[in-house]
N, C-alpha and C positions, 0 to 999 in steps of 0.2 A: 048603622048601629054604633053607639059610643064605645070607647075603649073599656069603660067600666063594665058595660054589659057584656062585651066580648070576654073580658077577664073573668067575670062571673060565670059565663058559659063554659070557659076552659076549666075552671075549678070544679064545676059540676061534673064535667066529663071525667075529670081525674077522680073525683069521688065515686062516680059510677064504676070506673075501672078498678079502683081499690076494692070496692064492695064485691065486684064480680070475681076478681083474680087474686085478691089478698090471701085467702086460705090456700090456694094452689101455690102461691109464691112461698108461703111459709113451709108447706110440705116439701117443696123443692129444696129450700135451704136446709131443712131438717135432714133431708137425705144426704146432703153434702157435708154437713157439719156434725160434730159429735154432741154438742150441747143444744137442747131445744131453746134455751134462753138466748144463746148466742145466735141461733138461726133467726129468731124473731128480731133481735137487734140488727142483724145484717139486712133483713127485709125492710125494717123501718128506715135504716140509712139509705137503702136503695130507693125506697119510695120518696124520701125527702129529696134526693137528687133528681128523681124523675119529675117531681112536682116543679122544681126550679127550672127545668127545661122541658116542661110538658108540651109546649108548642112544637118542639122538634120531635119529641117522642110520639105524640099523637099523630103527627104528619107522616111518620114512617109507614112503610108498606104493611108491616105487621107489628103494631105496638106491643102485643103480647110477647112475641119473640124478642123484641128489643129489651123489654124489662126482664124477661127470663135470662137473657144474656148478661144483663147488668147484675142479676143475682148470682149467676155462675161466676162472673168475674170478681164480685165482692167476696164470695166464699173462698175463691182461690187466693185472693189477697189476704184474707184473714189467716189462712193456713201458712202463708209465707212470713207472717210476723213472728219472729222468734220469741218475743216477749210473752206471747199468748200460748205458747206450747205447753202441753200438760207435762208435769213431772211425775215419773212413776213413784209409787209409794212402796217402800220396802215390804216384803212379804210378811215379816214379823209384826208390822203395824196394822195389817189387815185383820178384820174381825174373824173369829172362828165361825166356820160353816157347821151347821148341825141341824138335827131334827129330821123328821120324815119328809119325803117329797109331798108336795101339795099341788094345788091348782096353779101355782105360780110357775110350773114347769113350762107352760106355753109362753109366758113372758120371758123366761130364761132363754128359750129357743129363739124368740124374736130378738132379744138383746144380743145373743150370740151371733145371729145373722147380721144385725146392724153393726156390731163390732167388726165382724169380718168385712162387711161392705166398706166401712170407714178406713180399713187398713189397706184397701186397694189403691193403686195409683190414681191420681186425680182424674185422668181422662176415662179410665175404665169405670170408676165410681160415678162420674158425671153421666156417662152413656147409660149405665144401668138404672140410675135414678130417673133420668128422663124417659127411658123406655118403659120401666115397670111401675114407677110411682106416678108418672105423669101420662102414661099411655101414649107416648109420642111415637109416630112411625120413624123408621131409620132415616128417611129422606129429610124429615123436618129436623131431626137431631143433627144431621150432617150440615144443614143450612145454619142452624143455630150455633154450632161449634166451628163453622167454616172449615169443614174437612169433607172428605169424600164419603160416600155411603159405605164403601168397602172398609174404610178406617173405622167407621162406627161399628160395623159388624164384627171386625176383628177385635176391637176393644171389648165389645159385648161378649164375644166368645172367650177371650182370655179372662175377663172378669168373672164370668160364670164358672169357668174351670177353677179359678182361684177360690171362689166362694164354696164350691163343692168340696174342694180339698180342705178348706178351713173348717167346714161344718162336720165333715166325716171324721175328723181327728178325735 
């Protein structure tokens, strides 16, 4: 088989991978980052890097876990960049809240939960997102994060306790 045909086969496999796993990667990034647009940018950057080394990625024992780890690492790197941190707005500059409660209460509850989730330490947030948004078992999370299953469970326990405390306030 010629190298052009092999290259075309590799690109096709990458396209199939993106079609199958792209939405899940965006969900993962959205769970780890505050801004949905930033999450999509992070996933796009990760997929661009994955395409450049697709031969190595596709040859891995578990390409899905490999790319998931790339998304987790890229999300963590994004948080570490001081230039991209949000700056709080003074209370007096916020718009006035008013009016009667409506159906947006459910969205407010969801936003409150996501805000509390994003306030968690990185490991706790990552474990909860992988466990509840991606439905991954603790063993797979442990492999992905290169920690023990006990560490995954303790991070999940602490994260859930913190979320309960934040939502009950």
